[in-house]
N, C-alpha and C positions, 0 to 999 in steps of 0.2 A: 415370339418376335419377327418383325420384318427383317426385310433386305438392308444392310448397313446403307446409311445415305450417303452420297458423293456428291461432289461438285468441283468447281475449278474457278481458278483464278487467271484473268486475262488483263495482260496489259496493253493499255490504249496509246494512243498518242500523246492525250493530256488528260487521261484518268486511268482508274482500275475497275474492272467489271467482274462482279461476281455472278457464277452461276449455280444453281440447285435446284433441286425438285422438292416439293410440300403436297404431300396427297396427289401425287401424280401429276401434278401441274407445274410445270418449267417455269423458274422465276431467275429474273436477273435484274442485279443491283448494280448500278453503275456509282463510283464513289468519286466524289468529287477532290480525288488524291492523285498528285503527280505520280507515275509509276518508277519513282526511287526504290532503291534497293531496301530503305527501311520502310517504307510506306506498302510495298509490295509483302515485306515479312509481316506488317500488322495487319493485311488484307488476308494473309494465310490465316492468321490468329482468329480473326472476324468469323472466317469462313469456317473454321474448325469449332467454333463455339456455335454456330448457326446449326452446321450438321449436326452436333451434341443433343442441341436443344429438339432438333426436327426426330432424331430416334428416341427421344426420351418422349416425346409426343406433346411438349410443352414450348414449341416455337409461336413467338407472336414477333410480328414484323417490326412493330414499334419499340420492342425491347432492342433491336440492333439498329435500326434506321430511322432516325429524327424526321427525315424528311427526303425530297428527292435529292440523289447523289451526296449525302451526307449522313456519317456513320455517327452515331451516338455516342462512341467511346472506341479507342483502337488499343488502350491500355489495360494490360491484366492487373488484377488487384495487387499481386507485388510489384510490378511498376510503377503504381501509382504511389502504393504505401512509402515505398522507398523515396520517391520526389516528395511525399509529404513530411516525411521526417526531418529532410535536409532541411526544411522549412522553418522548423520550429528552433525557437532559441530556449535552451533548455540546459541546466547542469548536466555534468557527465553523467553522474550516477541515475539521475531520473532518463536522459536518453537512452542508459544501457538498461534500463527497465522496460522503455518503449520497446527498444529493438528485441529484447527477450519476448515480449508479448507476440508480436509479428512473425518473429522466428520460430518460436516453440507451438503456438498455438492458431494462428490464422493464414500463416503461408503454405501451411503443409495440407491446409483443408481448403483455400480459396485462392492460392496463389497464383495458380494458372488460368484462372477463371476472366474474362473482361470484366472487367468493374462495374457495368452496365447490366450483366445479366445474374448478378447474386441475389438472391431472394432470401426471404426471411427462413425459409426451411433450410437454405444452406447452412445458415449461422446457426439454427437450432441442432442440427447433424452436429455440425464441429463441436459445439458445443458438450453433447451428449458422447461423443467421441474423446473428449478430452478431459471429460467428468470421472473417468475411472482412473487418471494419472496423476491428477490434481486437485488440491482443497477448493470448495465451491469459492473462497474468498481469493485466490489466486485466478479463477475465471472472473470474477466481477472485476477484480482489478485489471484484467486483460480486456475487458470489454469496454472498459474507458477509452482504452487506446483505439478500439474498431470503431466505437460511436465516433471518434475525433476525426477518424481517415473520412467517415462516409458524411459527415457533416461538413469537412472541408470539400469533398467532390460536389455535394448540391451547391455551396457558394461558388465552388468554378462553373457551375451550369453544366455539369456532365451529367448530373442524374437528378429527376425528377421527384423522384419517392426516397426515404431512408428506410433499407431492409432492417435497420436495427431499431426502428421506432417502437416495435412491438416487443423485442426481446427483454424479458424481466431477468433482473439478478437473481442469482441462486442462492436459496435460502442458506445458512451457515451458521454454526454456532459460535460464535465470538468468545476466543477465550479472554476470561478476566482474571484480575490482578492475582496472584498467588504468592503473596509477601511472607517472608520470614517472622518469625515471633522475636521479640527482644532477644529470648534466651539462643535462639537458634543464628541471628545475627551475629552474637558474639561469640558462638562458638565456631563460626566462618571465620571471623577474623582472627580470633587466636591461633585458628589451624594455619591461615596464610602468614600470620607474624612467626609461627615459631617453625614453618616447612618452606617458605619462601623468601625471595628477597626481599629487603625493606620497603622497595619500590610498588611490588604488588600489592601488599599490608596497606601501603599509604593509599593507593589508587583505590582500594576498594572498600577502606575506611573512609576515605572522601566521599565515594559514591553513596554509601549507606546513610551520610551524616549530611547531604546537601540535596538528593533527590535529582540531580543532574541526569540526564539522558545520557548513555554512553559517548554518543558521537559530540555531544557538548563537552564532555568533561575532558576527552584525549585532545579536544583543541583548546582546552583550558592553556592562557599565557599568562607569566609572572606579570605582566604590565595589566592585568585584568584586574588584579587583586589590589584593594584600598586596605590597608593595613590599620589606618586610623580610624576609618570607619565601621571596619570589620564587614567587608563586603565583597563580593566579586559581580563583573560585569560578564554576562552571557551575550555574546554578539554572535557567535560562529558555532560550526559544529564540521565533525570531518568525517568523509565515508571515503573507504578506497583511494585513501592518498588524496582526495580531492577536499578542500576546504570551501565552505558554502555559508549560508545564513542559517539559521536557528528553524526548526521543524514549523515555526510558526511565523516565520521573518518576520519575529519582532526582538529587539533587544530589551533584555530585563536586567534587574539587579537584585542580588540575592543577597539573604544576610547569613555571616557564616558565625556558625555556633562556635563554643570553645572547642568542642572535638575538631571540627573541622580546621581550625586557625591552629591548633595541636598538630594535624596532620601538615599542614603546610610548612609549620616550622620545622619538624623531621624530614622535609622532602627538598628543603633549600639546599643542604650539603651535597644533593644528586644532581640537580639540573639549573641552580636558580643563576651560576654564571655561564650555562651554555648559551651559544650564538643563536640557537634555535627559538629560544623562550619559552619553548612549553613547558607546563609543569611536570608533567608526568611522562614517563620513557619507557619502552620495553628494555627490560634489564637484560634479555637476552643479545640485544643489538645495539644498546647505548643509545638510540635513536627514537623520536617519538614515535609513538602508535598510529600506525596506518588504520586499524579498524581493529573491531573486536575478538575477531575470530583466533587470533592468536591468545588473545588471553584467556579466554575459554578451553581452548586445547589445552594451554600448557599449565593453567592456574586454577581457574573456576571449576571446570566441571571433575580435576582430580579432586579437589577440596572436599566436595559434595560427597563425592564417592567415599573416601576416606572416612567421612564424619557419618554415612548410612543415611544422609539426608535425601530427598525427594529430589529428583532432578528439573533445575529450573534456570532459565536463563538468567544472565547477570541483567537485564533488564527490570528483575524484580527486586534490585536493591531502589531503585526508584519508588515502586510500590510501596516496599517497607518504609521507607522514610515518612510518604504520607499517610499510611495507616498506623504508624504508631502516633505519630502527631494528632490523628483525628480521635484514635481511641485515649490520647493523653488530655483531651477536651482544648486543643488549640482550634482558633476560629478558623473555619473553611475558608474564608475570605484571604486570610493571611497565605495558608498552604496554598492556594491556586496562584499567587503571586509566586511565590518561590517557585513552582514547580512548571511557570512559564506559560499557563492553560490562558487561552483567548478571555474565558469568563468563569463563572465558580458553576456554570450548568455543567460544564466536562467533569467537574470534580463531582457533583454528585450523581452523574452519572454513572461514572466508573466506581466510585468509592462508596457508592450510597449505602452499603448494610454495613460498613465501619462507622458510617456517620451515626447510621440508626443505634447502634451498639456504643455508641461513646458515651453516653450519659449513665450507662451500666442499669437501664432500668429508671433512673430517677424522673425524667419526663413520664413515664409511664404513673409511676407512682403518683406526681403530679395533678394528673389527670383524672385519676381515680379519686384522690381526695376531694378533687373540686367537683366530680358529679354525686358526691356522697353528701354534699351541702349546699346543692343548688334546686333541693325538692324534690328531687329522684327519689325512684323507691329504694330502699336498703335491702341488701340481699335476705335479709329474715323475710322482709315483708314480700321480696319475690317469692320466695320459698313457699309462704302461706297462700299466697295468691294463684301459684302455678295450678292449672288445669290437672284433676286426678285422672290417672291413667287405670283402665278397667284392666284389673287383674286377669 
């Protein structure tokens, strides 16, 4: 290793000068910045990054100085990312997830670097370091945030190239649906009815028989129920005390089965006259559910353990609703509308194997019979014409 690179920052009358040595040649860069305290602090930061690049053997003048007297950027990644986050109009839960991505993944690896000197290899190393702690899906979600930061920096004219452009998402195995069988569903509900408050039993009975997302069900209000038409309007969701639109940002109307209507009839005595207007509430607090974690911890997980059932999160109530309808031969388009999918493509993608099994082999039998009577060879003919193999 060579000697540690050194340099100086000089305050001039109306500018700031940086001095440093590259391969034995003395360089001086005059920055078109007034020598104020903030600008001097930024200049020291630029110099530190210049010296680090020299020491690593990767210094390029154009990375730091766009032209005579003009620094390409004086902000670190952390400073710019913080400003970027303030410019976004987001729901609180989304803002929290963006901030988590920055604080947990990107700031520890890139935060102290000047925005302009971050390279593809810096990001790739950050991903490699983080991959041992979190899933590929988490990293891919965090990359959405990083890409947005750099695309904004390019739009601001701070960067010429996007270092995330060639960064690819990590491959990961997406967890598919893990629904309950009809018998398992009933055993869970029986357990909750016999060992929990009626309000818990009602909540999960409704979940299993409407296919609502948990965030949608806890946000359901009595004013959303149309008793005459036997329908419910799904127009909001709730996450961590924050009410927002549905996942697809669409209002939908769902049909209420006799089972779902029976749940609502039982639940009326608990919450119908309350000022909050919510259908379901936490029996431990007497207030509407803020999220699903308390439900899982206090009621759902203990019920599954007591029954000896494989652990699954409560979102599987939605998958159970969909798969039981599919296996019963209900039209996929109707199920897709009930679930609030943007189109049936999502239903086929998520529940394809249940759709294929819904006919219990009837379609395969039809195809086989059709082939038998369209001039093709029969099995006997195929056997007679099959080439003999040498013994």
